[in-house]
N, C-alpha and C positions, 0 to 999 in steps of 0.2 A: 576489524571487520568481524561480524558475527555470521556464522554459517551453521545451519542445522536442519534437522528433520522435524516436521510438525506431527503431532499425534494423530493417529488414525481416528476418524469420526469426530475430531474437534472442529469447532467453527473456525474458518480460516482467519477472519478479521480478529476474533478474540485471541487466537493463538499467536498471531503476529504482534498484537498489542501487548500481550503478556511477555513475549520475548523481548520486545523493546523496553518495556518497563522494568523487567527483572534485571536488565543489563544497563540501566541508567541512560538509555538513548532518548534524547529529547529532540534531536534533529538528525535526519539521515535519509538515505535513499534505500528503497526496498525492491527486491526482485524475488519472484517465486515461480517455481515450475512444479509440475506433478499432475495429479488427477483428483477430481472431485466426485463424490457419490451423487451429489445434487448441487445445484448452484442457484444463486439469485443475483442477477445483475440489475443495475439501474440505468435508466436513460432519463436525463434531466429535462423535463418539459419547461422550456424557458418562458412560455406564456403563463402557465399555471404556477410556476416556481415551486415545482414538486417533482420528486422522482417517480417515474413510471416503472414498476417492477416487472422484470423479465425473468420468470421462474423456469428452471430446467429441472424437472423431476426425474433425471436420468443421469448416468455416468457421463462426465465430460472431461476432456483432456485440457490441461492448462497449456496453451500454446505460448503464451507470454503473460507475465504478471509484473507490473512495475508501478511504483508509487513512491510515497515519501512518509516520513515521520515528522510530526510537528506537535505543538501543544494545543489542546482545547480544554478549557476549564482546568488548567494546570496539570493535566495528565497527558501522557503520550497518546497521540491519535494517528491511526494509519489511514492514509488516503491511497487507495489501490484501484487500479484499472486492470481488467483481465480480458484476454482474448482466449476463448474456449472453443474447442472443436468437438463435434459429436462423432458417432461411430461411422458416419459417411464422409467425414472430413469437412463438413460445413462449419464455418467459423462464425462465432457470435462474440460481440464485445460490449463492454460497458463498465460502469462503476461497480466495484464489488460491494455487495451489501451483506449484512448479517444473514446467515442461512446457507452459506457455502460450506458444505460438509466435506471434510478432507477424506479422501481414500489414501493417498500418499502425496506428500509435498515436501520439497526442500526449499530453503530460503537463504537469502543473504541480506544483511542489513549493514550498510556502510555508514557508521556514525560520522557526522559532519561537525567541524569545530565552529565556534562562534555562538552568537546568541540564537536560541531556538526560535523558529517562526511560531507566532501565536495566532490561532484562528479566532476570529470574531465574526459576528453576524453582519452580513453586508446587505443593506436594505435594497440596493439596486438589483441584485441578482437573487436574493433570497437564500444565498449559500453562506456557509461559514468559510471565509477566505482568510488568507494571511493578512494580518493587520497592516504590515508595511510592504512597500513595493520591493525592497531589497534588504536582505539580511547578510551583511558582509561577514567574512570569516574573521577570526581574531587577529591574524597577521595578514593584512591585505596583500594579495599577490602570492602568498605562500599556501601550499596545500599540506594537509595533515600527513604524517609519516605513513599511516594506513593507506590513504588514498594514493600516495606516491608509489608504494609497493604494489598496489592493485593495478595501477596504470602502467608501471614501468617494467613489471616482470612478465616474461612471456608465458 
């Protein structure tokens, strides 16, 4: 498992993508907590087949950040959703887009064994989705030593 701190004023998606790529992660689960100086979330308009941007030009707390790592065009791709709160505790959520500027953030990436999911364009939805419905692990029914430690240690 990778755990770390992301750089102040870095772009959240770029920083997570760089962390995954630098450590050879091609498939995994992502979590992030912290705060952003500004944020840009997306809501996918299913009729228009396009993201509607929800900009927040103010400090926001990351209440929850979760997503995954897969491959798009042969490179690590971070798919991340965020729940953010403002200074009154109002919560907003959506797909994390480029333009989320980090104030302070800590992350964990759990690399997963087996074949990496590959994103391809899906005509039905207009999204880049995983090519296959299921990506089994290398040893079906077994979990990686890293995942076993994370799940079984108090």
